[in-house]
C-alpha positions as CSV (number, residue, x, y, z in Angstrom):
1,M,30.3,13.4,31.4
2,S,33.2,15.6,32.5
3,A,32.7,18.0,29.5
4,G,29.1,18.3,30.4
5,T,29.8,18.8,34.1
6,Q,32.2,21.7,33.3
7,L,29.2,23.5,31.6
8,M,27.1,23.3,34.8
9,T,27.1,25.0,38.2
10,I,25.2,23.5,41.1
11,E,24.2,25.4,44.1
12,A,22.2,24.2,47.2
13,V,19.5,26.7,48.0
14,P,16.5,26.8,50.4
15,L,13.3,25.8,48.5
16,R,11.3,28.7,50.0
17,E,13.6,31.2,48.2
18,L,12.4,29.7,44.9
19,A,8.7,29.8,45.8
20,G,8.1,32.8,43.4
21,L,9.8,31.0,40.4
22,L,8.1,27.7,41.3
23,G,4.7,29.3,41.0
24,H,5.2,29.8,37.3
25,T,5.7,26.0,36.6
26,R,3.1,23.4,35.9
27,P,3.7,21.1,38.9
28,F,3.8,23.9,41.4
29,K,1.3,26.3,39.9
30,D,-1.5,25.5,42.5
31,V,0.8,24.4,45.4
32,P,0.5,26.6,48.5
33,P,3.9,27.7,49.8
34,D,3.4,26.1,53.2
35,A,3.0,22.7,51.6
36,L,6.7,22.6,50.7
37,Q,7.9,22.5,54.3
38,A,8.9,18.9,54.0
39,I,11.7,19.9,51.6
40,S,14.2,22.4,52.9
41,V,17.1,22.6,50.5
42,V,17.3,21.7,46.8
43,D,19.9,21.9,44.1
44,R,19.7,24.8,41.6
45,V,21.5,24.0,38.4
46,K,22.7,26.5,35.9
47,A,23.4,24.6,32.6
48,K,24.9,26.1,29.5
49,A,23.8,24.9,26.1
50,G,25.3,21.4,25.4
51,A,25.6,20.5,29.1
52,T,24.9,16.9,30.0
53,L,22.3,16.5,32.7
54,A,21.9,12.7,32.6
55,E,23.4,9.7,30.8
56,P,22.0,6.3,30.1
57,G,22.7,3.9,33.0
58,Q,23.7,6.7,35.3
59,G,22.9,5.6,38.9
60,S,22.0,9.1,40.3
61,I,18.6,10.0,39.1
62,Y,16.7,13.2,39.7
63,Y,13.3,14.8,39.2
64,W,14.0,18.0,37.1
65,L,12.1,21.3,36.9
66,V,12.9,23.7,34.1
67,L,12.7,27.3,35.5
68,D,14.0,28.7,32.3
69,G,15.5,27.3,29.1
70,E,15.0,24.0,27.2
71,C,16.3,20.4,27.6
72,R,16.2,17.4,25.3
73,A,16.1,13.6,26.0
74,D,17.7,11.3,23.4
75,R,17.9,7.6,23.1
76,V,21.3,6.3,22.3
77,E,21.0,3.7,19.6
78,A,23.2,0.6,19.2
79,D,25.2,2.3,16.4
80,G,25.9,5.4,18.6
81,S,23.3,7.6,16.9
82,L,20.7,9.6,18.8
83,S,16.9,9.4,18.5
84,T,15.0,12.3,20.2
85,V,12.5,11.1,22.7
86,G,11.2,14.5,23.9
87,T,11.9,18.0,25.1
88,A,11.1,20.1,28.2
89,Q,10.5,23.8,27.9
90,S,10.4,26.5,30.6
91,G,7.9,25.7,33.3
92,E,7.9,21.9,32.5
93,A,9.3,19.0,34.5
94,F,10.8,15.6,33.6
95,G,12.4,12.6,35.2
96,E,9.5,11.2,37.1
97,T,9.3,8.0,35.0
98,P,12.3,6.1,36.5
99,F,10.9,6.8,40.1
100,L,7.4,5.7,39.3
101,T,8.4,2.6,37.3
102,G,10.9,1.4,39.8
103,K,14.0,2.1,37.7
104,M,17.2,2.9,39.5
105,H,19.1,4.5,36.6
106,A,18.6,7.0,33.8
107,A,17.3,5.6,30.5
108,F,18.1,8.6,28.2
109,L,20.8,11.1,27.4
110,V,19.5,14.5,28.7
111,T,21.2,17.7,27.5
112,A,20.5,21.4,27.7
113,V,19.5,22.7,24.3
114,R,20.1,26.3,25.4
115,D,21.3,28.0,28.5
116,S,18.9,26.7,31.2
117,D,18.0,27.3,34.9
118,L,16.8,24.2,36.6
119,V,15.9,22.7,40.0
120,R,16.6,19.1,40.7
121,F,15.0,16.9,43.4
122,T,16.6,13.8,44.8
123,A,14.7,10.5,45.2
124,D,13.8,11.3,48.9
125,Q,12.7,14.8,48.0
126,F,10.6,13.5,45.0
127,W,8.7,11.1,47.3
128,A,8.3,13.8,49.9
129,L,6.8,16.1,47.2
130,M,4.4,13.3,46.1
131,A,3.3,12.7,49.7
132,C,2.8,16.3,50.8
133,C,1.6,18.1,47.7
134,P,-1.6,16.6,46.1
135,E,-1.6,19.4,43.5
136,A,1.9,18.6,42.3
137,R,1.2,14.8,42.6
138,K,-1.7,15.2,40.1
139,V,0.5,16.9,37.6
140,V,3.4,14.4,38.0
141,L,1.0,11.5,37.4
142,A,-0.6,13.2,34.4
143,D,2.9,13.7,32.9
144,M,3.8,10.1,33.7
145,S,0.6,8.9,31.9
146,M,1.3,11.1,28.8
147,R,4.9,10.0,28.6
148,L,4.0,6.3,28.9
149,S,1.5,6.7,26.1
150,T,4.1,8.4,24.0
151,Y,6.7,5.7,24.7
152,Q,4.1,3.0,23.9
153,A,3.2,4.6,20.6
154,E,6.9,4.9,19.7
155,A,7.6,1.3,20.8
156,L,4.8,0.0,18.5
157,H,6.2,2.1,15.7
158,R,9.7,0.8,16.2
159,E,8.4,-2.7,16.4
160,K,6.5,-2.2,13.1
161,L,9.7,-0.9,11.5
162,V,11.7,-3.9,12.7
163,S,9.0,-6.2,11.4
164,L,9.0,-4.5,8.0
165,G,12.8,-4.8,8.0
166,T,12.6,-8.5,8.8
167,L,10.0,-8.9,6.1
168,A,12.1,-7.1,3.5
169,A,15.2,-9.1,4.4
170,G,13.1,-12.3,4.2
171,L,11.6,-11.3,0.9
172,M,15.0,-10.7,-0.6
173,H,16.1,-14.1,0.7
174,E,13.1,-15.8,-0.8
175,L,13.3,-14.0,-4.2
176,H,16.8,-15.3,-4.8
177,N,15.9,-18.9,-5.6
178,P,13.0,-18.4,-8.0
179,G,14.8,-15.5,-9.7
180,S,17.9,-17.6,-10.3
181,A,15.8,-20.5,-11.4
182,A,13.9,-18.4,-14.0
183,K,17.1,-17.0,-15.3
184,R,18.7,-20.4,-15.7
185,A,15.6,-21.8,-17.3
186,A,15.5,-19.0,-19.8
187,S,19.1,-19.6,-20.8
188,Q,18.5,-23.3,-21.2
189,L,15.3,-22.6,-23.2
190,R,17.3,-20.6,-25.7
191,E,19.6,-23.6,-26.2
192,N,16.6,-25.9,-26.7
193,L,15.0,-23.6,-29.3
194,M,18.2,-23.7,-31.3
195,K,18.2,-27.5,-31.0
196,L,14.6,-27.6,-32.1
197,Q,15.3,-25.4,-35.1
198,D,18.2,-27.6,-36.1
199,L,16.1,-30.8,-35.8
200,S,13.2,-29.3,-37.6
201,L,15.4,-28.2,-40.5
202,R,16.8,-31.7,-40.8
203,S,13.4,-33.3,-40.9
204,S,11.7,-30.7,-43.1
205,G,13.2,-32.1,-46.3
206,K,11.6,-35.5,-45.7
207,L,8.0,-36.0,-46.6
208,K,5.8,-37.4,-43.8
209,T,3.1,-40.0,-44.3
210,P,-0.3,-39.6,-42.7
211,D,0.6,-42.2,-40.1
212,Q,3.8,-40.3,-39.2
213,L,2.0,-37.0,-39.0
214,Q,-0.8,-38.5,-36.8
215,C,1.8,-40.1,-34.5
216,M,3.8,-36.8,-34.1
217,H,0.5,-35.0,-33.5
218,S,-0.5,-37.3,-30.6
219,L,3.0,-37.0,-29.1
220,L,2.9,-33.2,-29.4
221,Q,-0.5,-33.1,-27.7
222,H,0.9,-35.1,-24.8
223,A,4.0,-32.9,-24.6
224,M,1.9,-29.7,-24.4
225,K,-0.6,-31.1,-22.0
226,G,1.1,-30.2,-18.7
227,C,4.3,-29.5,-16.8
228,H,4.8,-32.6,-14.8
229,A,3.3,-36.0,-14.4
230,S,2.3,-37.2,-10.9
231,A,5.3,-37.2,-8.6
232,L,7.1,-40.6,-8.4
233,S,9.3,-41.9,-5.6
234,S,13.0,-42.1,-6.4
235,L,12.9,-45.8,-6.9
236,E,9.9,-45.7,-9.2
237,Q,11.4,-42.8,-11.2
238,A,14.8,-44.5,-11.6
239,D,13.1,-47.7,-12.7
240,A,11.0,-45.9,-15.3
241,E,13.9,-43.9,-16.6
242,E,16.2,-47.0,-16.9
243,A,13.5,-49.1,-18.7
244,L,12.7,-46.3,-21.2
245,A,16.4,-45.5,-21.8
246,E,17.1,-49.2,-22.6
247,W,14.1,-49.4,-24.9
248,L,15.3,-46.2,-26.8
249,Q,18.9,-47.5,-27.0
250,D,17.7,-50.8,-28.4
251,A,15.8,-48.8,-31.1
252,G,19.0,-46.9,-32.1
253,V,18.0,-43.6,-30.6
254,E,20.9,-41.1,-30.1
255,N,21.3,-39.8,-26.5
256,A,18.8,-42.4,-25.2
257,F,19.9,-42.0,-21.6
258,T,19.7,-38.2,-21.8
259,I,16.3,-38.2,-23.4
260,A,14.6,-40.8,-21.1
261,P,14.5,-38.7,-17.8
262,S,12.8,-35.7,-19.6
263,L,10.2,-38.0,-21.2
264,V,9.5,-39.8,-17.9
265,E,9.2,-36.5,-16.0
266,I,6.3,-35.5,-18.2
267,G,4.7,-38.9,-18.2
268,F,5.6,-40.6,-21.4
269,E,5.7,-44.4,-21.5
270,Q,6.9,-46.9,-24.1
271,E,3.4,-47.6,-25.3
272,E,2.9,-44.0,-26.5
273,L,6.2,-44.0,-28.3
274,K,5.6,-47.2,-30.2
275,C,3.9,-45.4,-33.0
276,A,7.0,-43.4,-33.8
277,R,9.2,-46.5,-33.8
278,E,6.7,-48.3,-36.1
279,Y,6.2,-45.5,-38.6
280,F,9.7,-44.0,-38.8
281,D,13.0,-45.6,-40.0
282,A,15.8,-45.9,-37.4
283,S,17.4,-42.5,-38.3
284,S,14.2,-40.6,-38.5
285,F,13.0,-42.2,-35.3
286,S,16.1,-41.0,-33.5
287,D,15.6,-37.5,-34.8
288,A,11.9,-37.6,-33.9
289,L,12.6,-38.6,-30.3
290,N,15.4,-36.0,-29.9
291,W,13.0,-33.4,-31.3
292,L,10.3,-34.6,-28.8
293,Q,12.8,-34.5,-25.9
294,A,13.8,-30.9,-26.9
295,L,10.2,-29.9,-27.0
296,V,9.4,-31.6,-23.7
297,S,12.4,-30.0,-22.1
298,S,11.3,-26.6,-23.4
299,V,7.8,-27.1,-22.0
300,S,9.4,-28.1,-18.6
301,L,11.6,-25.0,-18.7
302,V,8.6,-22.8,-19.5
303,C,6.8,-24.4,-16.5
304,A,9.8,-23.7,-14.3
305,I,9.7,-20.1,-15.4
306,E,6.0,-19.9,-14.7
307,E,6.5,-21.5,-11.2
308,S,9.3,-19.1,-10.4
309,I,7.3,-16.1,-11.5
310,S,4.3,-17.5,-9.5
311,R,6.6,-17.8,-6.5
312,V,7.7,-14.2,-6.9
313,S,4.0,-13.1,-7.2
314,D,3.2,-15.1,-4.1
315,L,6.0,-13.4,-2.2
316,A,4.8,-10.0,-3.4
317,M,1.3,-11.0,-2.2
318,A,2.8,-11.9,1.2
319,V,3.8,-8.3,1.6
320,K,0.2,-7.2,1.0
321,K,-1.0,-9.8,3.5
322,F,1.4,-8.3,6.1
323,A,-0.9,-5.3,6.2
324,Y,-4.2,-6.9,5.3
325,D,-5.8,-10.1,6.5
326,D,-5.8,-13.0,4.0
327,R,-9.3,-13.4,2.8
328,S,-8.6,-15.8,-0.1
329,P,-10.4,-19.2,0.1
330,V,-8.6,-22.3,1.1
331,K,-7.5,-24.8,-1.5
332,D,-6.3,-28.3,-1.8
333,L,-2.5,-28.8,-2.0
334,D,-0.7,-32.0,-2.7
335,V,2.4,-32.0,-0.6
336,H,4.2,-34.4,-2.9
337,D,3.6,-32.1,-5.9
338,S,4.7,-29.1,-3.8
339,L,8.0,-31.0,-2.9
340,Q,8.5,-32.0,-6.5
341,S,8.1,-28.4,-7.8
342,T,10.7,-27.2,-5.2
343,I,13.1,-30.0,-6.3
344,T,12.7,-28.9,-9.9
345,I,13.4,-25.2,-9.1
346,L,16.5,-26.2,-7.2
347,G,17.5,-28.8,-9.7
348,H,20.3,-26.8,-11.3
349,K,22.0,-26.3,-7.9
350,L,21.7,-30.0,-7.1
351,R,23.1,-31.0,-10.5
352,M,26.0,-28.5,-10.1
353,K,27.1,-30.4,-6.9
354,Q,26.0,-33.8,-8.3
355,I,23.7,-34.3,-5.4
356,G,21.2,-37.1,-5.7
357,V,17.7,-36.8,-4.2
358,D,16.1,-39.9,-2.8
359,K,12.4,-39.5,-2.5
360,K,10.2,-41.8,-0.4
361,F,6.7,-40.4,-0.8
362,E,4.6,-42.7,1.4
363,A,2.1,-40.2,2.9
364,S,-1.5,-41.1,2.3
365,P,-3.4,-38.9,2.2
366,S,-0.9,-36.3,0.9
367,V,-3.4,-33.5,0.3
368,I,-4.0,-30.7,2.9
369,H,-6.2,-27.6,2.8
370,T,-4.1,-24.4,2.8
371,R,-4.1,-20.7,2.0
372,G,-1.5,-19.6,-0.6
373,S,1.7,-21.5,-1.2
374,A,3.7,-20.8,2.0
375,L,4.8,-24.4,2.2
376,S,6.9,-23.9,-0.9
377,Q,9.0,-21.5,1.2
378,V,9.4,-24.2,3.8
379,W,10.6,-26.8,1.3
380,T,12.9,-24.4,-0.5
381,N,14.7,-23.4,2.6
382,L,15.1,-26.9,4.0
383,I,16.2,-28.5,0.7
384,D,18.5,-25.5,-0.2
385,N,20.1,-25.7,3.2
386,A,20.6,-29.5,2.8
387,A,22.2,-28.9,-0.6
388,D,24.6,-26.4,1.0
389,A,25.5,-28.8,3.8
390,S,25.9,-31.8,1.5
391,P,29.4,-32.7,0.1
392,A,29.8,-32.9,-3.7
393,Q,28.3,-36.1,-5.1
394,G,26.4,-36.6,-1.9
395,H,22.7,-37.3,-1.5
396,I,19.6,-35.9,0.2
397,E,16.6,-37.9,1.4
398,I,13.1,-36.5,1.3
399,A,10.5,-38.7,2.9
400,T,6.8,-38.3,3.7
401,W,4.5,-40.4,5.9
402,T,1.4,-40.1,8.0
403,E,1.2,-40.5,11.7
404,P,-2.0,-41.5,13.6
405,A,-3.8,-39.3,16.1
406,N,-3.1,-39.7,19.8
407,G,-6.5,-41.2,20.6
408,N,-8.5,-38.0,20.0
409,P,-11.5,-38.8,17.7
410,S,-11.4,-35.3,16.3
411,D,-7.7,-35.5,15.5
412,Q,-7.0,-37.1,12.1
413,G,-3.3,-37.3,12.6
414,W,-0.3,-35.7,11.1
415,L,1.3,-35.5,7.6
416,A,5.1,-35.6,8.2
417,V,7.9,-34.6,5.8
418,S,11.6,-35.1,6.6
419,V,14.6,-33.6,4.8
420,T,17.9,-35.4,5.6
421,D,21.5,-34.5,4.5
422,H,24.8,-36.1,5.3
423,G,27.0,-33.0,5.8
424,P,29.1,-32.0,8.8
425,G,26.1,-31.5,11.0
426,I,25.0,-28.7,13.3
427,P,27.2,-28.1,16.4
428,A,25.4,-28.9,19.7
429,D,25.9,-25.3,21.0
430,V,24.4,-23.9,17.8
431,L,21.4,-26.2,17.6
432,P,19.1,-24.4,20.1
433,R,19.5,-21.1,18.2
434,I,18.9,-22.2,14.6
435,F,15.4,-20.9,14.4
436,E,16.3,-17.4,15.7
437,A,16.0,-14.5,13.2
438,F,19.3,-13.3,11.7
439,F,21.3,-16.1,13.3
440,T,23.5,-17.9,10.8
441,T,26.8,-19.9,10.8
442,K,27.4,-19.2,7.1
443,P,30.2,-16.8,6.1
444,Q,29.3,-13.1,5.9
445,G,27.4,-12.4,2.7
446,S,26.4,-16.0,2.2
447,G,23.3,-16.1,4.4
448,T,20.7,-13.8,6.0
449,G,20.0,-16.0,9.0
450,L,16.3,-15.8,8.1
451,G,15.7,-19.1,6.3
452,L,15.0,-21.3,9.2
453,E,13.2,-18.6,11.1
454,I,10.8,-18.3,8.2
455,V,10.4,-22.1,8.1
456,H,9.6,-22.2,11.9
457,R,7.1,-19.3,11.7
458,I,5.2,-20.8,8.7
459,V,5.0,-24.3,10.1
460,T,4.0,-23.4,13.7
461,Q,2.0,-20.2,13.2
462,K,0.4,-20.6,9.8
463,F,-0.3,-24.3,9.9
464,G,-0.4,-25.1,13.6
465,G,2.3,-27.7,13.0
466,K,5.7,-28.4,14.5
467,I,9.2,-28.8,13.4
468,D,12.1,-30.8,15.0
469,V,15.7,-31.3,14.1
470,E,18.3,-33.9,15.0
471,S,21.9,-33.5,14.0
472,E,25.2,-35.2,14.3
473,P,28.2,-35.3,12.0
474,G,27.1,-37.1,8.8
475,N,23.4,-36.9,9.5
476,T,21.1,-33.9,9.9
477,R,17.3,-34.5,9.8
478,F,14.6,-31.9,9.8
479,V,11.0,-33.2,10.4
480,V,8.0,-31.1,9.6
481,K,4.6,-32.3,10.9
482,L,1.4,-30.7,9.6
483,P,-2.0,-31.5,11.2
484,L,-4.2,-33.4,8.8
485,S,-7.2,-32.4,10.8
486,G,-6.1,-28.8,10.2
487,T,-6.5,-25.7,12.3
488,S,-8.5,-22.5,11.9
489,T,-8.7,-21.2,8.4
490,N,-7.4,-17.9,9.8
491,N,-4.0,-19.4,10.1
492,G,-3.8,-21.2,6.9
493,A,-4.7,-24.9,7.4
494,G,-8.1,-26.5,7.1
495,T,-9.6,-29.9,7.6
496,K,-8.5,-33.1,6.1
497,P,-10.0,-33.6,2.6
498,K,-12.8,-36.2,2.4
């Protein structure tokens, strides 16, 4: 301020002496000289180029009239950079906005672009001018209206840029998981192909009977039929894996307890495998089952890659939907299958920390109407955060259930999903802020602070649902509730399937 002040000279002069100069300015062009009697003396300011006329937060505000020269108003950004808001040329005025909006301080940094000759009016003089000069008042109010329109347009533009920045950051956050999953699956698929090649070479020298060929053909058809069987609860899946593993081990199959989970995941049962045990000798049966497991695992990995690429495509489509309304039809989505797909995509991370997942899928019905696959973003963020919070060799619980309506005949109740971890918990002072954008407690570079903000926005705005969190050391539980009766199809949810 001091440097700017040294570039200015201020002289108090009678306003009537400036009447000739005032007549060449927009506000005073049509003002009769005798209308200015309410204002006797004003400050005439001579400012050299670079002089500071006003600073943000400055308490003394003025209404300025540029007799000659040019001035510029800049917004001082958080990083110290300047964004030009507007300029005032010879014959123009500025500074009415703080007075007319009730502000008691300057909002912008105002400097002289070149040597300038100005007149400034104090608050009392400005209001006297507005009261005694209808002609000047008309111009001042027109300037005010124009400036507010400009500010509003700029504010909307800035808001759009912030939204685009938030969207871009969120997109990068969401692309990480499917991208990493696809890369890991491709690497594992390469290993499986080598294993399949080795097993195929070992069995190629042995002639196959028609029964053996028919059996392998039926098993191959099942393996290639789909990516996953219907999702099982943790207890059901564990029981099925243990029973199949013991059956395979009794039959002399190598790697029985490694093979069983892959076969159960895609829906194989003992009954379908009996043909192989019946038509192959013990050694050939073991090779055949290991070949089948490698094939099944490869199919699952291809499915994981497809799901990851589909997730990337869905996220790219989300960018398009940011600019255009979503006109795609609603579809049925089984929440259990959606959860299982997410667990599959995050499976490598869970295995790296040896984290168990206990599933209690008890919701009935578990199908909702929805647009797109935004729920996968919700599950990905909640389960990924739970995995980060969990200690090594810990476990996560994922449960679903339905809740009845609150006595409203048109309300068919809620489908609830909870994700629980047993990490250190969320501090009480942090808990109220966890759904804020860019708020994170993770170390710098480890989190964007957008995950839970995305979750909250999707659940509440897209589905008309709600999300709650309870946390204490050793137990953190997020509960998502989606309306089974649905909401408007404009926000993503529909009515309960019949």
